[in-house]
C-alpha positions, -999 to 999 in steps of 0.1 A, spaced: 73 -428 627 108 -413 625 111 -376 631 117 -355 600 153 -349 592 162 -312 598 170 -292 567 207 -283 561 214 -246 568 217 -227 536 203 -253 512 176 -242 487 173 -207 472 145 -197 496 112 -179 491 111 -152 465 140 -166 445 135 -175 408 135 -211 398 167 -218 378 162 -228 342 170 -263 329 207 -267 327 221 -273 292 252 -293 285 284 -273 289 266 -241 296 285 -218 321 264 -211 351 259 -175 364 242 -165 397 227 -130 396 222 -116 431 202 -84 429 172 -70 448 161 -46 421 138 -66 398 144 -44 367 182 -46 371 181 -83 377 158 -89 347 181 -69 325 213 -87 336 196 -121 332 183 -113 298 218 -103 286 233 -134 301 208 -157 284 214 -140 251 250 -152 256 237 -187 260 246 -188 297 227 -207 324 212 -181 348 199 -184 383 184 -153 399 180 -144 436 170 -113 454 193 -110 484 225 -123 499 209 -150 520 193 -165 489 227 -164 472 243 -184 500 214 -209 498 215 -211 460 253 -219 461 248 -246 487 220 -261 466 241 -260 434 270 -276 452 250 -306 463 232 -310 429 243 -335 403 278 -327 390 279 -298 415 310 -285 430 315 -272 466 343 -248 455 326 -237 422 288 -241 424 286 -214 397 311 -202 371 305 -166 381 284 -147 407 272 -111 401 267 -97 436 248 -65 443 262 -45 473 231 -30 489 203 -56 495 178 -64 523 181 -95 546 219 -100 538 239 -74 518 267 -81 493 295 -77 519 281 -103 542 271 -127 515 305 -126 498 322 -132 532 299 -161 539 305 -177 505 342 -175 508 340 -189 543 320 -218 529 348 -226 505 332 -210 473 361 -200 450 339 -190 420 347 -155 407 324 -129 425 318 -96 407 305 -68 428 277 -47 412 272 -13 428 263 23 420 288 35 446 321 46 430 339 57 462 374 41 463 370 34 501 337 15 496 353 -5 467 382 -14 489 359 -27 517 339 -48 492 371 -62 476 384 -71 511 354 -94 515 365 -116 486 355 -99 453 373 -106 421 360 -77 400 336 -48 398 307 -36 376 292 -1 380 255 6 378 239 11 354 257 -19 339 263 -16 302 264 -46 278 300 -39 269 311 -38 305 293 -71 312 308 -87 282 343 -75 293 339 -91 327 326 -124 312 355 -125 287 380 -118 315 367 -149 333 365 -171 302 327 -173 299 323 -159 264 346 -156 234 358 -128 211 324 -126 194 302 -129 225 268 -128 209 277 -156 186 270 -187 207 292 -210 186 323 -190 195 326 -202 231 323 -240 225 348 -238 197 373 -220 218 368 -244 247 373 -274 224 406 -259 212 417 -252 248 408 -288 258 427 -302 228 457 -281 237 457 -293 273 456 -329 262 484 -326 237 507 -305 258 535 -329 270 543 -330 307 577 -315 315 604 -341 322 617 -322 351 607 -290 369 628 -259 362 643 -248 395 644 -211 385 607 -209 376 595 -203 411 622 -178 419 616 -156 388 578 -154 391 560 -135 417 531 -146 439 507 -143 409 474 -145 427 442 -137 408 
């Protein structure tokens, strides 16, 4: 018999991680990385109320594995296995700093939002330097969560009305299809705009 094929490093969410729910069509995917069960449950409940697809894990290593698994799944993307990652800072096994660094090293370009109770500017700077896009402070309020989701295009102006997001997406898709391609690039465009990174 042939020897068993070794498992790829980082594939599968690992023991203790929640099983992701069945994925609905066109539902944005959010990965919640949080070792506190009450906080993780609260965040997941709010996200599901917004009709988002939620995967929950309890530490940074599980987050790395979940992203690797999502990237290899059907219609998965190596650079965007999830549409958004909520990343706790202090966790066992692998903390938010190391997990964020590892995800960026693996080519994950999904927005990563740090979730922390630490409000010191120096600590925020260190976390951002690992590859964060945004911050949420604990305890996370519904309004702050919605603000971050709206900023990254995952819910519309009326966030708890599920029909709002698909309608807006359809309008944006229609606009992108009907926008004519420019006949020639404007030479002054690059000179007048700055670096413009997100």
